[in-house]
RODO-2510 file (C-alpha; in nm, 4 decimals, decimal comma):
residues 577
     n   res          X          Y          Z
     1     x     0,4737     0,0826    -0,2217
     2     x     0,4544    -0,1755     0,0542
     3     x     0,5175     0,0420     0,3551
     4     x     0,4908    -0,1666     0,6797
     5     x     0,5756    -0,0192     1,0768
     6     x     0,6158    -0,3328     1,3079
     7     x     0,7350    -0,2183     1,6833
     8     x     1,0489    -0,4106     1,7597
     9     x     0,9737    -0,3479     2,1820
    10     x     0,7302    -0,5003     2,3477
    11     x     0,5485    -0,4493     2,7020
    12     x     0,8393    -0,3908     3,0192
    13     x     0,6970    -0,6149     3,2073
    14     x     0,7113    -0,8901     2,9348
    15     x     0,9131    -1,1900     3,0435
    16     x     0,9453    -1,3098     2,7164
    17     x     1,1247    -0,9606     2,6172
    18     x     1,3681    -0,8524     2,8447
    19     x     1,4323    -0,4841     2,8015
    20     x     1,8106    -0,4929     2,8100
    21     x     1,8235    -0,6907     2,5151
    22     x     1,8720    -0,5371     2,1815
    23     x     1,6718    -0,6557     1,8781
    24     x     1,8474    -0,8958     1,6505
    25     x     2,0193    -0,7595     1,2912
    26     x     1,9145    -0,4220     1,5162
    27     x     2,2104    -0,1641     1,5101
    28     x     2,3028    -0,1473     1,8932
    29     x     2,1752     0,2031     2,0112
    30     x     2,5372     0,4442     2,1740
    31     x     2,3278     0,4658     2,4436
    32     x     2,3202     0,0998     2,5420
    33     x     2,7333     0,0834     2,5351
    34     x     2,9383     0,2675     2,8449
    35     x     3,2739     0,3456     2,8687
    36     x     3,5574     0,0826     3,0735
    37     x     3,6431     0,4104     3,2688
    38     x     3,2801     0,5548     3,3189
    39     x     3,1620     0,5471     3,6756
    40     x     2,9878     0,2421     3,8138
    41     x     2,6089     0,3315     3,7554
    42     x     2,3702     0,3925     3,9991
    43     x     2,1078     0,0459     4,1128
    44     x     1,7464     0,3485     4,1522
    45     x     1,5500     0,3310     4,4326
    46     x     1,2073     0,3808     4,5395
    47     x     1,2655     0,7038     4,6424
    48     x     1,5137     0,8957     4,3477
    49     x     1,1748     1,0277     4,2519
    50     x     1,2354     1,3179     4,3602
    51     x     1,6427     1,3509     4,3329
    52     x     1,5993     1,3213     3,9778
    53     x     1,4877     1,6620     3,8780
    54     x     1,8694     1,8060     3,8167
    55     x     1,8429     1,5306     3,4799
    56     x     1,5131     1,6236     3,3919
    57     x     1,2398     1,5878     3,6479
    58     x     0,9166     1,4335     3,7418
    59     x     0,9377     1,4597     3,3775
    60     x     1,1549     1,1704     3,3640
    61     x     1,0387     0,9789     3,6432
    62     x     0,6294     1,0181     3,4982
    63     x     0,6737     1,0658     3,1150
    64     x     0,5513     0,7816     2,9242
    65     x     0,8841     0,6269     2,9399
    66     x     0,9714     0,6235     3,2770
    67     x     0,8560     0,2136     3,3044
    68     x     1,1195     0,1791     3,0197
    69     x     1,3818     0,3447     3,1837
    70     x     1,3034     0,2321     3,5115
    71     x     1,3369    -0,1089     3,3369
    72     x     1,6965    -0,0123     3,1906
    73     x     1,8042     0,1534     3,5051
    74     x     1,7585    -0,1731     3,6794
    75     x     1,9081    -0,3773     3,3958
    76     x     2,2302    -0,1383     3,4605
    77     x     2,2151    -0,0525     3,0456
    78     x     2,1254     0,2998     3,1606
    79     x     2,3701     0,5711     3,1257
    80     x     2,4382     0,7579     3,5527
    81     x     2,3515     1,0908     3,3732
    82     x     2,3062     1,3053     3,6813
    83     x     2,4097     1,0995     3,8885
    84     x     2,6610     1,3505     4,0265
    85     x     2,4479     1,5512     4,1551
    86     x     2,1991     1,3278     4,2838
    87     x     2,5671     1,1862     4,4806
    88     x     2,6380     1,5661     4,5709
    89     x     2,2550     1,6260     4,7182
    90     x     2,2851     1,2968     4,9153
    91     x     2,6133     1,4598     5,0408
    92     x     2,5152     1,7341     5,1337
    93     x     2,1950     1,6065     5,2705
    94     x     2,4575     1,3451     5,4746
    95     x     2,7186     1,6689     5,5983
    96     x     2,3795     1,8235     5,7815
    97     x     2,2450     1,5276     5,9823
    98     x     2,6587     1,4692     6,0369
    99     x     2,6519     1,8314     6,1781
   100     x     2,3188     1,8432     6,3934
   101     x     2,3947     1,4844     6,5313
   102     x     2,7918     1,6363     6,6048
   103     x     2,6366     2,0118     6,7588
   104     x     2,3715     1,7918     7,0101
   105     x     2,6768     1,5732     7,1489
   106     x     3,0261     1,8614     7,1027
   107     x     2,8375     2,1380     7,1074
   108     x     2,8676     2,4441     6,9287
   109     x     3,2392     2,4868     6,9672
   110     x     3,2712     2,1282     6,6961
   111     x     2,9613     2,2260     6,4510
   112     x     3,1696     2,4905     6,2962
   113     x     3,4663     2,3046     6,2139
   114     x     3,2277     1,9959     6,1010
   115     x     3,0369     2,2058     5,9019
   116     x     3,3169     2,3284     5,7231
   117     x     3,4757     1,9018     5,7239
   118     x     3,1316     1,8439     5,5156
   119     x     3,0989     2,1312     5,3244
   120     x     3,4607     2,0581     5,2207
   121     x     3,3697     1,6863     5,1472
   122     x     3,0477     1,7932     4,9768
   123     x     3,2533     2,0084     4,7457
   124     x     3,5071     1,7440     4,6353
   125     x     3,2538     1,4757     4,5846
   126     x     3,0382     1,7474     4,3121
   127     x     3,3694     1,8226     4,1652
   128     x     3,4839     1,4522     4,1048
   129     x     3,0650     1,3865     3,9816
   130     x     3,1432     1,6503     3,7177
   131     x     3,4449     1,5492     3,5913
   132     x     3,3268     1,2219     3,5795
   133     x     3,0196     1,2960     3,4369
   134     x     3,2010     1,5358     3,1847
   135     x     3,4261     1,2278     3,0631
   136     x     3,1101     1,0414     3,0459
   137     x     2,9038     1,2847     2,8413
   138     x     3,2382     1,3419     2,5974
   139     x     3,2343     0,9393     2,5129
   140     x     2,8776     0,9607     2,4868
   141     x     2,8893     1,2149     2,2540
   142     x     3,1628     1,0173     1,9981
   143     x     2,9861     0,7404     2,0574
   144     x     2,6563     0,9065     1,9051
   145     x     2,8826     0,9957     1,6338
   146     x     3,0446     0,7026     1,5389
   147     x     2,9058     0,4839     1,3036
   148     x     2,7071     0,1598     1,4265
   149     x     2,8865    -0,1999     1,4359
   150     x     2,7321    -0,2559     1,0949
   151     x     2,8530     0,0613     0,9281
   152     x     2,4938     0,2528     0,9519
   153     x     2,4534     0,6054     1,0331
   154     x     2,5923     0,7175     1,3933
   155     x     2,2303     0,7549     1,6089
   156     x     2,2419     0,9658     1,9722
   157     x     2,1729     0,8283     2,2454
   158     x     1,8093     0,8144     2,1997
   159     x     1,7728     0,8737     1,8685
   160     x     1,6102     0,5158     1,8107
   161     x     1,2409     0,4396     1,8310
   162     x     1,3193     0,0223     1,8008
   163     x     1,0445     0,0682     1,5003
   164     x     1,1265    -0,1257     1,1523
   165     x     0,9365     0,0458     0,8442
   166     x     0,9315    -0,1834     0,5541
   167     x     0,8934    -0,0574     0,1954
   168     x     0,8889    -0,1835    -0,1680
   169     x     1,0231     0,0686    -0,4568
   170     x     0,9498    -0,0679    -0,8566
   171     x     1,1044     0,0257    -1,1067
   172     x     0,9355     0,1818    -1,3923
   173     x     1,1503     0,2810    -1,7106
   174     x     1,4209     0,5796    -1,5853
   175     x     1,2096     0,5843    -1,2114
   176     x     1,2132     0,4900    -0,8932
   177     x     0,8283     0,4205    -0,8217
   178     x     0,7450     0,5435    -0,5726
   179     x     1,0971     0,8052    -0,5561
   180     x     1,0105     0,8730    -0,1643
   181     x     0,9498     0,6450     0,1640
   182     x     0,8521     0,8943     0,4796
   183     x     0,9842     0,7928     0,8413
   184     x     1,0096     0,8717     1,1536
   185     x     1,3274     0,9995     1,2938
   186     x     1,4579     0,6895     1,4579
   187     x     1,2938     0,4568     1,2398
   188     x     1,4531     0,1403     1,1140
   189     x     1,4366     0,1395     0,7538
   190     x     1,3964    -0,1823     0,5892
   191     x     1,4355    -0,1311     0,1193
   192     x     1,3255    -0,3864    -0,1270
   193     x     1,4090    -0,2810    -0,4708
   194     x     1,1943    -0,4525    -0,6995
   195     x     1,3525    -0,4707    -1,0536
   196     x     1,0393    -0,4649    -1,2257
   197     x     1,2172    -0,2650    -1,5028
   198     x     1,4310    -0,4119    -1,8026
   199     x     1,7597    -0,4394    -1,7338
   200     x     2,0113    -0,4055    -1,4231
   201     x     1,9323    -0,1714    -1,2130
   202     x     2,0371    -0,0918    -0,7916
   203     x     1,9686     0,1273    -0,5036
   204     x     2,2412     0,3732    -0,3775
   205     x     2,2395     0,5282    -0,0800
   206     x     2,4912     0,8389     0,0621
   207     x     2,5779     0,6591     0,3811
   208     x     2,7023     0,3490     0,1729
   209     x     2,4425     0,1137     0,1617
   210     x     2,3512    -0,0231    -0,1427
   211     x     2,1266    -0,4226    -0,2623
   212     x     2,3892    -0,4217    -0,5157
   213     x     2,3226    -0,4980    -0,9253
   214     x     2,0208    -0,6078    -1,0113
   215     x     1,8806    -0,8418    -1,2728
   216     x     1,5732    -0,7580    -1,4364
   217     x     1,2535    -0,9676    -1,3041
   218     x     1,4586    -0,9957    -0,9297
   219     x     1,4578    -0,8118    -0,5918
   220     x     1,7193    -0,7087    -0,2892
   221     x     1,6592    -0,5787    -0,0181
   222     x     1,8912    -0,2928     0,1507
   223     x     1,9138    -0,2345     0,5222
   224     x     1,9362     0,1477     0,5305
   225     x     1,9905     0,1176     0,9256
   226     x     1,8369     0,3403     1,2086
   227     x     1,7119     0,7006     0,9894
   228     x     1,7921     1,0675     1,1995
   229     x     1,8171     1,2709     0,8469
   230     x     1,7116     1,3090     0,4943
   231     x     1,8604     1,0949     0,2924
   232     x     1,9360     1,0370    -0,0859
   233     x     1,9920     0,6971    -0,3014
   234     x     2,0060     0,6475    -0,6634
   235     x     2,1097     0,3582    -0,9195
   236     x     2,4650     0,3923    -0,9799
   237     x     2,4529     0,2605    -1,3249
   238     x     2,6357     0,4654    -1,5920
   239     x     2,4013     0,7253    -1,6331
   240     x     2,1195     0,6077    -1,4420
   241     x     2,1151     0,9338    -1,2006
   242     x     2,1390     1,1738    -1,4987
   243     x     1,8046     1,0253    -1,6187
   244     x     1,6503     1,1292    -1,2843
   245     x     1,7287     0,7106    -1,0723
   246     x     1,6884     0,9178    -0,7672
   247     x     1,5495     0,8201    -0,4452
   248     x     1,4451     1,0011    -0,1140
   249     x     1,4701     0,9137     0,2818
   250     x     1,2439     1,1932     0,4462
   251     x     1,1737     1,1794     0,7856
   252     x     0,9103     1,3356     1,0221
   253     x     0,7210     1,4135     0,6422
   254     x     0,9794     1,6832     0,5963
   255     x     0,9578     1,5726     0,2235
   256     x     1,0340     1,8499     0,0303
   257     x     1,0999     1,9200    -0,3897
   258     x     1,4101     1,7507    -0,5220
   259     x     1,6167     1,9679    -0,6518
   260     x     1,7196     1,9982    -0,9527
   261     x     2,1054     1,9212    -0,9703
   262     x     2,0103     1,5596    -0,7842
   263     x     1,9550     1,3749    -1,1593
   264     x     2,3168     1,5989    -1,2569
   265     x     2,5456     1,4681    -1,0663
   266     x     2,7525     1,2209    -1,2574
   267     x     2,8800     1,0442    -0,9524
   268     x     2,8029     0,6569    -0,9692
   269     x     2,8875     0,5567    -0,5874
   270     x     2,9477     0,7407    -0,3095
   271     x     3,3045     0,8849    -0,2654
   272     x     3,3361     0,8693    -0,6541
   273     x     3,1585     1,2370    -0,6660
   274     x     3,4268     1,3803    -0,4780
   275     x     3,6844     1,3391    -0,7348
   276     x     3,7415     1,5949    -1,0228
   277     x     3,6665     1,5241    -1,3316
   278     x     4,0053     1,4225    -1,5882
   279     x     4,1265     1,7148    -1,7103
   280     x     4,3605     1,6817    -2,0973
   281     x     4,6528     1,8116    -2,2143
   282     x     4,6383     1,8575    -2,5108
   283     x     5,0110     1,8425    -2,5680
   284     x     5,0799     1,5076    -2,3798
   285     x     5,2032     1,2101    -2,5206
   286     x     4,9920     0,8479    -2,5704
   287     x     5,1683     0,6080    -2,3878
   288     x     5,4466     0,4340    -2,4607
   289     x     5,2918     0,1012    -2,5721
   290     x     5,0189     0,2192    -2,7113
   291     x     4,9138     0,1068    -3,0569
   292     x     4,6781     0,3618    -3,2666
   293     x     4,3545     0,1910    -3,3547
   294     x     4,4110     0,0419    -3,7460
   295     x     4,2490     0,2360    -4,0167
   296     x     4,3346     0,0557    -4,2892
   297     x     4,0781    -0,0801    -4,4343
   298     x     4,0639    -0,4924    -4,5946
   299     x     3,8574    -0,4887    -4,9023
   300     x     3,4679    -0,6761    -4,8356
   301     x     3,4912    -1,0761    -4,8353
   302     x     3,3371    -1,1745    -5,1901
   303     x     3,1758    -1,5402    -5,3755
   304     x     3,1392    -1,4882    -5,7130
   305     x     2,8491    -1,7239    -5,6218
   306     x     2,6393    -1,5030    -5,4646
   307     x     2,5446    -1,3246    -5,1660
   308     x     2,7997    -1,4090    -4,8242
   309     x     2,6627    -1,4789    -4,4661
   310     x     2,9652    -1,3027    -4,2477
   311     x     2,8909    -1,4840    -3,8648
   312     x     3,0637    -1,2981    -3,5725
   313     x     3,0349    -1,2987    -3,2034
   314     x     3,0452    -0,9158    -3,0470
   315     x     3,0932    -0,9267    -2,6610
   316     x     3,0313    -0,6485    -2,4301
   317     x     3,3085    -0,5578    -2,1824
   318     x     3,3920    -0,2951    -1,9461
   319     x     3,7686    -0,1601    -1,9121
   320     x     3,9773     0,1515    -1,8950
   321     x     4,1648     0,2640    -2,1895
   322     x     4,4048     0,5672    -2,2961
   323     x     4,1304     0,8636    -2,4517
   324     x     4,3863     1,0802    -2,5351
   325     x     4,5215     1,4119    -2,3797
   326     x     4,7108     1,1907    -2,1321
   327     x     4,3590     1,0223    -1,9680
   328     x     4,1942     0,7315    -1,9172
   329     x     3,8455     0,6685    -1,8909
   330     x     3,6292     0,3425    -1,8040
   331     x     3,4853     0,2770    -2,1396
   332     x     3,2612     0,0050    -2,2403
   333     x     3,3420    -0,1797    -2,5666
   334     x     3,2597    -0,4544    -2,8359
   335     x     3,5492    -0,7074    -2,8449
   336     x     3,7487    -0,4680    -2,6232
   337     x     3,8480    -0,1901    -2,8491
   338     x     3,6801     0,1447    -2,9992
   339     x     3,5566     0,2121    -3,2056
   340     x     3,4013    -0,1995    -3,2440
   341     x     3,5014    -0,4084    -3,5187
   342     x     3,4977    -0,3081    -3,8810
   343     x     3,1729    -0,5238    -4,0790
   344     x     3,2094    -0,4786    -4,4063
   345     x     2,9664    -0,6819    -4,7245
   346     x     2,7846    -0,6178    -4,9885
   347     x     2,3893    -0,5512    -5,1163
   348     x     2,2323    -0,8916    -5,0178
   349     x     2,4272    -0,9937    -4,7825
   350     x     2,3316    -1,1298    -4,4471
   351     x     2,4760    -1,1021    -4,1056
   352     x     2,4152    -1,3123    -3,8070
   353     x     2,5777    -1,1277    -3,4751
   354     x     2,6260    -1,2505    -3,1841
   355     x     2,6423    -1,0517    -2,8542
   356     x     2,6906    -1,1919    -2,5329
   357     x     2,6878    -0,9156    -2,2248
   358     x     2,9923    -0,9690    -2,0523
   359     x     2,9770    -0,6739    -1,8587
   360     x     2,8406    -0,5804    -1,5463
   361     x     2,5125    -0,3492    -1,6733
   362     x     2,3261    -0,4205    -1,9772
   363     x     2,3786    -0,3766    -2,2938
   364     x     2,2043    -0,4356    -2,6812
   365     x     2,3310    -0,3704    -3,0349
   366     x     2,1153    -0,1221    -3,2985
   367     x     2,2689    -0,2145    -3,6524
   368     x     2,1740     0,1019    -3,8767
   369     x     2,2655    -0,1533    -4,2124
   370     x     1,9336    -0,4063    -4,1309
   371     x     1,5832    -0,3390    -4,1365
   372     x     1,4480    -0,5166    -3,8695
   373     x     1,1906    -0,4219    -3,5926
   374     x     1,3745    -0,3244    -3,2369
   375     x     1,1236    -0,4967    -2,9924
   376     x     1,3168    -0,8218    -2,9753
   377     x     1,6264    -0,7548    -3,2293
   378     x     1,7738    -0,4851    -3,0007
   379     x     1,5933    -0,5630    -2,6598
   380     x     1,8694    -0,5143    -2,3559
   381     x     2,0324    -0,8028    -2,2071
   382     x     2,1512    -0,8377    -1,8458
   383     x     2,5481    -0,9295    -1,7474
   384     x     2,5883    -1,3009    -1,8977
   385     x     2,3219    -1,2814    -2,1131
   386     x     2,3442    -1,2899    -2,4644
   387     x     2,1400    -1,2859    -2,8179
   388     x     2,1721    -1,3240    -3,1561
   389     x     2,0841    -0,9876    -3,3792
   390     x     2,0575    -1,1398    -3,7808
   391     x     1,9690    -0,8845    -4,0731
   392     x     1,9985    -0,8916    -4,4945
   393     x     2,2251    -0,5302    -4,5983
   394     x     1,9812    -0,3981    -4,8509
   395     x     2,0997    -0,0391    -4,9070
   396     x     2,4692    -0,0112    -4,9800
   397     x     2,6458     0,2786    -4,7256
   398     x     2,8483     0,3131    -4,3505
   399     x     2,6038     0,2706    -4,1529
   400     x     2,6290     0,3027    -3,7587
   401     x     2,5602     0,0438    -3,5132
   402     x     2,5768     0,0899    -3,1395
   403     x     2,4551    -0,0108    -2,7888
   404     x     2,1073     0,1263    -2,7660
   405     x     2,0278     0,0734    -2,3755
   406     x     1,9418     0,3823    -2,1999
   407     x     2,0857     0,6320    -2,2150
   408     x     2,2135     0,5221    -2,5776
   409     x     2,3871     0,8634    -2,5219
   410     x     2,6404     0,7846    -2,1975
   411     x     2,6137     0,4097    -2,3810
   412     x     2,7397     0,5617    -2,7626
   413     x     2,9691     0,8077    -2,6017
   414     x     3,1248     0,5551    -2,3545
   415     x     3,3073     0,3747    -2,6747
   416     x     2,9999     0,1282    -2,8083
   417     x     3,0211     0,2189    -3,1775
   418     x     3,1327     0,0468    -3,4947
   419     x     3,0176     0,0780    -3,8601
   420     x     2,9032    -0,1436    -4,1422
   421     x     3,0652    -0,1037    -4,4433
   422     x     2,7836    -0,2308    -4,7574
   423     x     3,0064    -0,1469    -5,0585
   424     x     2,7460     0,0291    -5,3982
   425     x     2,7416    -0,2302    -5,6980
   426     x     3,0049    -0,2090    -5,8488
   427     x     3,2568     0,0239    -5,6585
   428     x     3,5968     0,0887    -5,8532
   429     x     3,9048     0,0613    -5,6852
   430     x     4,1137     0,2318    -5,5025
   431     x     4,4928     0,0977    -5,3594
   432     x     4,4353     0,2357    -4,9763
   433     x     4,1000     0,3123    -4,8509
   434     x     4,0948     0,3978    -4,4663
   435     x     3,7939     0,4368    -4,1907
   436     x     3,7650     0,7136    -3,9750
   437     x     3,4240     0,7321    -3,6988
   438     x     3,4424     1,0768    -3,5685
   439     x     3,3245     1,0744    -3,1495
   440     x     3,2920     1,2898    -2,8626
   441     x     3,4493     1,1600    -2,5432
   442     x     3,2687     1,3659    -2,2376
   443     x     3,5478     1,2891    -1,8829
   444     x     3,4570     1,2000    -1,5423
   445     x     3,7339     1,1998    -1,2930
   446     x     4,0886     0,9758    -1,4660
   447     x     3,9742     0,6484    -1,4886
   448     x     3,5989     0,6487    -1,3720
   449     x     3,3508     0,6815    -1,6494
   450     x     3,3030     0,9233    -1,8484
   451     x     3,0242     1,2581    -1,7272
   452     x     2,6905     1,2015    -1,7660
   453     x     2,6537     1,5687    -1,6660
   454     x     2,8267     1,6957    -1,9593
   455     x     2,6593     1,4184    -2,1962
   456     x     2,3903     1,6073    -2,0994
   457     x     2,4962     1,9132    -2,1705
   458     x     2,6787     1,8127    -2,5259
   459     x     2,9940     1,9617    -2,3750
   460     x     3,2707     1,7509    -2,4941
   461     x     3,6117     1,8135    -2,3247
   462     x     3,8018     1,5844    -2,6436
   463     x     3,6943     1,4774    -2,9829
   464     x     3,8572     1,1651    -3,1286
   465     x     3,8998     0,9905    -3,4390
   466     x     3,8526     0,6279    -3,3694
   467     x     3,7779     0,6758    -3,0198
   468     x     4,1462     0,8886    -2,9117
   469     x     4,1445     1,1996    -2,9348
   470     x     4,5105     1,2637    -3,0656
   471     x     4,6282     0,9089    -3,2214
   472     x     4,7202     1,0395    -3,5949
   473     x     4,9287     1,2577    -3,4795
   474     x     5,1663     1,0785    -3,2376
   475     x     5,0999     0,7362    -3,5438
   476     x     5,0366     0,9030    -3,8797
   477     x     4,8391     0,6960    -4,1547
   478     x     5,0830     0,6223    -4,4694
   479     x     4,9939     0,6503    -4,8083
   480     x     5,2816     0,7151    -5,1485
   481     x     5,2300     0,9675    -5,3714
   482     x     5,0105     0,8801    -5,6795
   483     x     4,8088     0,5966    -5,5120
   484     x     4,3953     0,7001    -5,5067
   485     x     4,3115     0,6911    -5,1452
   486     x     3,9740     0,6290    -5,0146
   487     x     3,8619     0,7827    -4,6884
   488     x     3,5272     0,6206    -4,5274
   489     x     3,3946     0,8256    -4,2728
   490     x     3,0971     0,8168    -4,0124
   491     x     2,9918     1,0882    -3,7652
   492     x     2,8917     0,8570    -3,4249
   493     x     2,8261     1,1542    -3,2294
   494     x     2,6157     1,0983    -2,9844
   495     x     2,5555     1,4620    -3,0325
   496     x     2,8023     1,6830    -3,2173
   497     x     2,8757     1,7103    -3,6345
   498     x     3,1557     1,6972    -3,8647
   499     x     3,3022     1,8041    -4,1287
   500     x     3,5424     1,6269    -4,2616
   501     x     3,8940     1,8074    -4,4487
   502     x     4,2525     1,7273    -4,5429
   503     x     4,4105     2,0756    -4,5760
   504     x     4,6173     2,0865    -4,9032
   505     x     4,4159     1,8159    -5,0697
   506     x     4,0708     1,8425    -5,2681
   507     x     3,8569     1,5490    -5,3034
   508     x     3,7048     1,4290    -5,7329
   509     x     3,5048     1,1626    -5,5409
   510     x     3,2554     1,2083    -5,3006
   511     x     2,9300     0,9870    -5,1503
   512     x     2,7402     1,1058    -4,9009
   513     x     2,4545     0,8895    -4,7412
   514     x     2,4537     0,6679    -4,9739
   515     x     2,3628     0,8353    -5,2839
   516     x     2,7179     1,0002    -5,5328
   517     x     2,7219     1,3982    -5,4904
   518     x     3,0203     1,4108    -5,7403
   519     x     3,2435     1,1520    -5,9569
   520     x     3,0552     0,7688    -5,9697
   521     x     2,9915     0,5992    -6,2165
   522     x     2,7875     0,8933    -6,4255
   523     x     3,0738     1,1088    -6,3637
   524     x     2,8831     1,3625    -6,2020
   525     x     3,0349     1,7155    -6,1616
   526     x     3,2876     1,6194    -6,4547
   527     x     3,1152     1,8690    -6,7389
   528     x     3,2541     2,1479    -6,4963
   529     x     3,5688     2,0035    -6,3325
   530     x     3,4307     2,0366    -6,0431
   531     x     3,5495     1,9481    -5,6652
   532     x     3,5002     1,9075    -5,3442
   533     x     3,6896     2,0412    -5,0255
   534     x     3,4627     1,9358    -4,7066
   535     x     3,1807     1,5951    -4,6491
   536     x     2,9453     1,7517    -4,3602
   537     x     2,8336     1,5170    -4,1527
   538     x     2,5667     1,5230    -3,8792
   539     x     2,5101     1,2218    -3,6159
   540     x     2,4872     0,8892    -3,7640
   541     x     2,5263     1,0267    -4,1323
   542     x     2,8383     0,9015    -4,2673
   543     x     2,9991     0,8533    -4,6508
   544     x     3,3400     0,8144    -4,8277
   545     x     3,5743     1,0571    -5,0092
   546     x     3,8233     0,9826    -5,2595
   547     x     4,1776     1,2045    -5,3395
   548     x     4,5306     1,1832    -5,5201
   549     x     4,7991     1,3107    -5,3466
   550     x     5,0620     1,4191    -5,5969
   551     x     5,3768     1,5815    -5,4004
   552     x     5,4953     1,4086    -5,0248
   553     x     5,4352     1,5796    -4,7266
   554     x     5,2120     1,6118    -4,4095
   555     x     4,8549     1,5979    -4,4804
   556     x     4,6534     1,6958    -4,2071
   557     x     4,3041     1,5361    -4,1866
   558     x     4,0653     1,7022    -3,9149
   559     x     3,7155     1,8027    -3,8910
   560     x     3,6709     2,1632    -4,0230
   561     x     3,4644     2,2697    -3,6826
   562     x     3,7900     2,3768    -3,5848
   563     x     3,7157     2,3717    -3,1820
   564     x     3,6548     1,9837    -3,2266
   565     x     3,9429     2,0156    -3,4459
   566     x     4,1663     2,1739    -3,1577
   567     x     4,0036     1,9524    -2,9180
   568     x     4,1361     1,6093    -3,1267
   569     x     3,9553     1,5417    -3,4072
   570     x     4,2784     1,5606    -3,6155
   571     x     4,5697     1,3093    -3,7574
   572     x     4,8516     1,3213    -4,0389
   573     x     4,8143     1,1560    -4,3507
   574     x     5,1860     1,0979    -4,4115
   575     x     5,2789     1,1115    -4,8007
   576     x     5,5816     0,9272    -4,9448
   577     x     5,7177     0,9127    -5,2507
***
């Protein structure tokens, strides 16, 4: 850390730097501005030293700041604190002198009247001075409690030392290094954030001062203004504060152990933390213009000549979307949808994916369907950058893909997930196929970002099939009696398991994590008339089940983890004749 303190006040006698000028770029101290209606300031005279005891006495005259004080007085920039007391004292002395002089000329009779007039004059003068001094004090108090012209924190009349401290802070993983800087009360602080990490970061102080987003390898300066008390800061990129990117400015070596809650606060910027998290209404309707995610799965492209090369562009965007329960949230998306595009192919097919980051923070992608070193293909890219991720599917199954930028749990919970389906060789034909991706929703403020604290605690507010809670309850999937239906199911998590079940139906084909457990080419279970009631999945696991509805009706798809079903992981399969 570069930590340099530079005095900004020169010698009072230096003609190059008069004391009534403020240093360029520094907030004007509140004590340097005088209220328009404040009494005219007194000009110090050589014999004023003794009369200043009312505002500090000899300590004010003989202390180490006496030259600067005298310079400020002669420059007319020092508030007239105590001026009323000096005027009262002078008025009282003047009255005594007048009374003595009058007594010598007028005799004892005139002395009594003159003394009363002098006392009255002194009393009136003192009252006026007290009133004026009180008004000035109120004005200065208001000035001291108000923000500076540049939006910096308020400073009291004597809080600024005139020193500037410069500190350089680097990034290592999800930490600021160093994570604390100590300054003297009244120092101005300039912080250079040197982003030595591999993704976008920023530094935001609770005062509102910020570096703005800083790409990896670049730096930015934050002017914290004059520091008068301990101040906290953090990285406001979603989830980074919860991962430990917290910064402390301490005053006068008063550093204390950071509060354990510092990294658990889900707020991402000043003021946001004050907004309450949205509360889901499980009975709320979806917006009138809402269209459910299309769960119908088209057949895989095929080429009799051999494997197919699939080329797609995934563009990362961040947008506010309905998530069910009457709530909207800021979602991180691939191609503006949650889940992302469904890819489908066969064993041996090649997938060439161009990832374009049009978001506001670093993002990446990890395809579980590919076998490749993560070093380059899964690296985080800054806004405006792109990469090409190429893999060849070697094994069948339904595979998760997701953003792998830290914190992965938050990016995935915010919507950055999807599936790649690689058909097993010889997969039989069915009448209709659907894809169901279960995921969790951790609500932040209405229209705001996912709650990092809830993600860490694994306490979702809503559960969803295909990104929106309850959507297939309002807009059911459609099928007909006698059709063979295949449901590809994947648990995207990020943290909770799934137990996929359809009320009123049984499964006669089950394919789990690349293996047939019921049915299939070997007709597993046929000898004992086997059936299945649920497909149990841990996060990132998937498979498919098949069934044939024999009667019309409304069959309810659920996770049989009922507490999660009641939060929105359910839908309706409407079967007609």
